[in-house]
C-alpha positions in Angstrom: 189.3 -70.7 -146.8 187.4 -73.0 -144.4 184.4 -70.7 -143.8 181.8 -69.6 -146.4 182.8 -66.0 -145.5 186.5 -66.5 -145.5 189.0 -65.4 -142.9 187.4 -64.0 -139.8 189.1 -60.8 -138.3 188.4 -60.1 -134.7 189.0 -56.6 -133.3 189.0 -55.4 -129.7 189.3 -52.1 -128.0 188.3 -52.0 -124.3 184.6 -53.0 -124.1 184.1 -52.9 -127.9 184.6 -56.0 -130.1 183.9 -56.5 -133.8 184.1 -59.4 -136.3 184.8 -58.7 -139.9 184.4 -61.3 -142.6 186.9 -61.5 -145.5 184.2 -62.2 -148.1 182.4 -58.9 -148.9 184.6 -57.2 -146.3 181.5 -57.4 -144.2 180.9 -56.2 -140.6 179.3 -59.3 -139.3 179.2 -58.6 -135.5 179.6 -55.6 -133.2 179.4 -55.7 -129.4 179.6 -52.6 -127.2 179.9 -53.1 -123.4 178.3 -56.5 -123.6 175.4 -55.4 -125.8 175.1 -56.7 -129.4 174.7 -53.9 -131.8 175.3 -55.7 -135.1 173.7 -59.2 -134.8 175.9 -62.2 -135.6 175.0 -65.2 -137.8 176.3 -68.8 -137.7 180.0 -69.2 -138.4 179.3 -72.0 -141.0 176.7 -70.0 -142.9 177.0 -67.8 -146.0 176.2 -64.1 -145.5 172.5 -63.7 -145.0 170.6 -60.8 -146.7 174.0 -59.2 -147.8 174.6 -58.5 -144.1 177.4 -55.9 -143.6 178.7 -56.3 -147.1 180.4 -53.5 -149.1 178.4 -52.6 -152.2 180.5 -51.3 -155.1 180.6 -50.0 -157.8 176.9 -49.6 -157.2 174.5 -50.3 -154.4 170.9 -51.6 -154.8 169.6 -52.6 -158.2 169.9 -52.0 -162.0 166.9 -53.1 -164.1 167.8 -56.1 -166.2 171.5 -55.3 -165.6 171.2 -52.8 -168.6 172.7 -49.3 -168.3 173.8 -46.5 -170.5 177.5 -45.7 -170.4 177.4 -42.5 -172.5 176.6 -43.7 -176.0 177.3 -47.4 -175.1 174.7 -49.8 -173.8 176.2 -52.2 -171.3 174.8 -55.4 -169.9 175.8 -56.6 -166.5 175.3 -60.1 -165.1 171.8 -60.5 -163.6 172.6 -61.5 -160.0 169.0 -61.2 -158.6 167.3 -63.6 -161.0 163.9 -63.6 -159.2 163.5 -59.9 -159.9 165.8 -59.8 -163.0 168.1 -57.2 -161.7 171.9 -56.7 -161.3 172.1 -56.3 -157.5 174.6 -54.7 -155.1 177.7 -54.4 -157.2 180.5 -56.6 -158.1 182.3 -57.4 -154.9 179.6 -59.0 -152.8 181.2 -62.5 -153.0 184.9 -61.4 -153.3 187.4 -62.5 -150.7 189.2 -59.3 -150.0 193.0 -59.1 -149.3 193.8 -58.2 -145.7 196.2 -55.4 -146.3 197.0 -54.4 -142.7 195.7 -55.3 -139.2 196.1 -54.3 -135.6 194.2 -55.1 -132.4 191.7 -52.2 -133.1 191.7 -51.8 -136.9 191.9 -53.6 -140.2 192.2 -52.5 -143.8 190.9 -54.8 -146.6 191.4 -54.3 -150.3 189.8 -55.6 -153.5 189.9 -54.8 -157.2 186.9 -54.4 -159.4 188.3 -55.8 -162.6 187.0 -55.2 -166.1 184.2 -57.7 -166.8 180.9 -58.2 -168.4 179.0 -54.9 -168.4 181.7 -52.9 -166.5 185.0 -52.4 -168.5 186.8 -50.5 -165.7 189.5 -51.2 -163.2 188.8 -49.7 -159.8 190.8 -50.4 -156.7 188.9 -50.3 -153.4 189.7 -50.4 -149.8 187.8 -50.4 -146.5 189.2 -49.7 -143.1 187.3 -50.6 -139.9 188.6 -48.9 -136.7 187.1 -49.4 -133.3 186.3 -46.4 -131.1 185.4 -46.3 -127.4 181.7 -46.7 -128.2 181.5 -48.3 -131.6 183.2 -48.3 -135.0 184.4 -46.0 -137.7 184.5 -47.0 -141.4 186.4 -45.4 -144.3 186.1 -46.5 -147.9 188.4 -45.4 -150.8 187.8 -46.0 -154.5 190.6 -45.3 -157.0 190.1 -45.4 -160.8 193.1 -47.2 -162.3 191.5 -47.2 -165.8 192.7 -44.9 -168.6 189.1 -43.7 -169.1 186.8 -42.1 -166.5 184.9 -44.7 -164.5 181.4 -44.4 -163.0 181.2 -45.4 -159.4 178.8 -45.5 -156.4 179.1 -47.2 -153.1 176.9 -48.5 -150.3 177.1 -50.8 -147.3 174.6 -53.0 -145.6 174.9 -53.2 -141.8 172.1 -54.7 -139.7 171.4 -53.1 -136.4 169.8 -54.2 -133.1 170.1 -53.7 -129.4 170.7 -57.1 -127.8 168.3 -58.1 -125.0 165.5 -55.8 -126.1 162.4 -57.0 -127.9 163.2 -55.7 -131.4 159.5 -54.8 -132.0 159.9 -52.1 -129.3 163.0 -50.5 -130.8 162.3 -47.1 -132.4 163.9 -46.2 -135.7 164.4 -42.5 -136.5 165.6 -41.6 -140.0 165.9 -38.0 -141.0 164.6 -38.1 -144.6 162.1 -35.9 -146.3 161.5 -38.0 -149.4 161.3 -41.7 -150.3 161.4 -43.7 -153.6 158.2 -45.4 -154.7 159.0 -48.8 -156.3 157.5 -51.3 -158.6 157.2 -55.1 -158.0 160.8 -55.5 -158.9 161.9 -53.0 -156.2 163.0 -50.4 -158.7 162.1 -46.7 -158.4 159.1 -45.4 -160.3 158.9 -42.0 -158.5 160.0 -40.0 -155.5 157.5 -38.4 -153.1 157.5 -36.6 -149.7 157.5 -39.2 -146.9 154.0 -40.4 -146.1 152.3 -41.7 -143.0 153.8 -45.1 -143.7 157.3 -43.9 -144.5 157.9 -40.8 -142.3 160.5 -41.9 -139.8 161.7 -38.4 -138.8 159.9 -38.6 -135.4 160.5 -42.3 -134.9 158.5 -45.5 -135.5 158.5 -48.8 -133.6 160.0 -51.5 -135.7 157.0 -53.7 -134.9 154.8 -51.1 -136.6 156.6 -50.8 -139.9 157.6 -53.0 -142.8 160.4 -51.5 -144.8 162.4 -52.1 -148.0 162.6 -48.4 -148.8 165.0 -45.9 -150.2 165.2 -42.4 -148.8 166.6 -39.1 -150.0 166.8 -35.5 -149.1 168.4 -36.3 -145.8 168.9 -33.8 -143.0 172.5 -33.2 -142.0 173.5 -32.0 -138.6 175.8 -29.0 -138.1 178.8 -31.2 -138.4 177.7 -32.4 -141.8 176.7 -35.9 -140.6 173.4 -37.7 -141.3 172.3 -39.6 -138.2 169.9 -42.5 -138.1 169.1 -43.9 -134.6 167.6 -47.1 -133.2 166.5 -46.6 -129.6 165.4 -48.9 -126.8 162.6 -48.0 -124.3 165.2 -47.4 -121.6 166.9 -44.7 -123.8 169.9 -46.7 -125.0 170.6 -45.7 -128.6 172.5 -47.0 -131.6 173.4 -44.1 -133.9 174.6 -44.7 -137.5 176.3 -41.6 -138.9 177.2 -41.1 -142.5 179.4 -38.4 -143.9 179.7 -36.3 -147.1 178.8 -38.2 -150.2 176.4 -40.7 -148.5 173.3 -38.8 -149.6 170.8 -41.8 -149.5 169.7 -44.5 -147.1 167.9 -47.8 -147.7 166.1 -49.2 -144.7 165.1 -52.9 -144.7 163.3 -54.8 -142.0 163.2 -58.6 -142.0 162.0 -61.5 -139.8 164.3 -63.9 -141.6 167.7 -63.0 -140.1 169.2 -65.9 -138.3 168.6 -65.8 -134.6 166.6 -62.6 -134.7 162.8 -62.3 -134.6 163.1 -58.9 -136.3 166.0 -56.7 -137.3 166.7 -53.8 -139.5 169.4 -52.9 -142.1 170.3 -49.2 -142.3 172.3 -48.9 -145.5 174.2 -45.7 -146.3 174.5 -45.2 -150.0 176.0 -42.6 -152.3 173.3 -43.4 -155.0 169.9 -44.9 -155.1 168.6 -47.9 -157.1 168.9 -47.5 -160.9 171.6 -44.8 -160.5 173.7 -46.0 -163.4 170.7 -45.1 -165.6 169.5 -42.0 -163.8 172.9 -40.7 -163.1 171.8 -39.7 -159.6 174.6 -39.9 -157.1 177.0 -41.5 -159.5 180.5 -40.1 -159.5 182.7 -40.3 -162.6 186.2 -40.8 -161.4 189.0 -39.6 -163.7 192.0 -41.7 -164.5 194.0 -42.0 -161.2 191.3 -40.2 -159.2 190.3 -41.4 -155.7 187.2 -40.9 -153.6 187.0 -41.5 -149.9 183.8 -41.9 -147.9 183.2 -42.4 -144.2 180.4 -43.6 -141.8 180.2 -45.3 -138.4 178.2 -46.6 -135.5 178.0 -45.4 -131.9 176.1 -46.9 -128.9 175.2 -45.0 -125.8 
């Protein structure tokens, strides 16, 4: 492994190209018809801000790493020491196995092995497949333990529209409620979206500052939740998330390499602190699998 993010997998289908990093199975670059949709970062750099990484068996944060597994209190490693949280699961820094690959698609696999605070064996896979206008992603989690295993999943793609001032991009996110958080970015309540957090009609990225979890998402007639990022000329990136992805985290930052401003739109099956609240957590029986899908389109 010569790169901090492992083997680099390059996919191409017509005018669509993607780069997937082995570490974290992360979507680290997506270009459609010459326009960057997922912004890249330097080849010799570690993944910034969890960019594109698969988050399992939980997304977001667990306070102090402590959670209740039925009658048992478990203690995970604290991986966000500045806020004293266990953050973004157990595979963030894992070099996945490349299970299969073609010009247009790749499947990566990784095991969540029994460890401090999580005594379960869960096999995971993620398949990235290019389309004519973007990418489709499918995740599968399978419990190989003899006992039922609690799981949740998220992913952390950053979005942009290359060549456009990112401050002028308009983010539309169809959520009716958001999570209020404390100074450790952990939920302390849930409220109807406010003037500062209502993105249903769209807000300029230059006018918002977000590290916000959203719930009560609107689904279209086909069952998909669609979040869009639009340029003034009407070109639009759409992130769609299927059944099971019932939450979104939106995060804006001026610290992404090579970008003056960018936004992560993170589909999640559960919000922060889910291992304690139980919200969105699925308990997989022995041998049971769970498949989830999302994707990105550009038009």
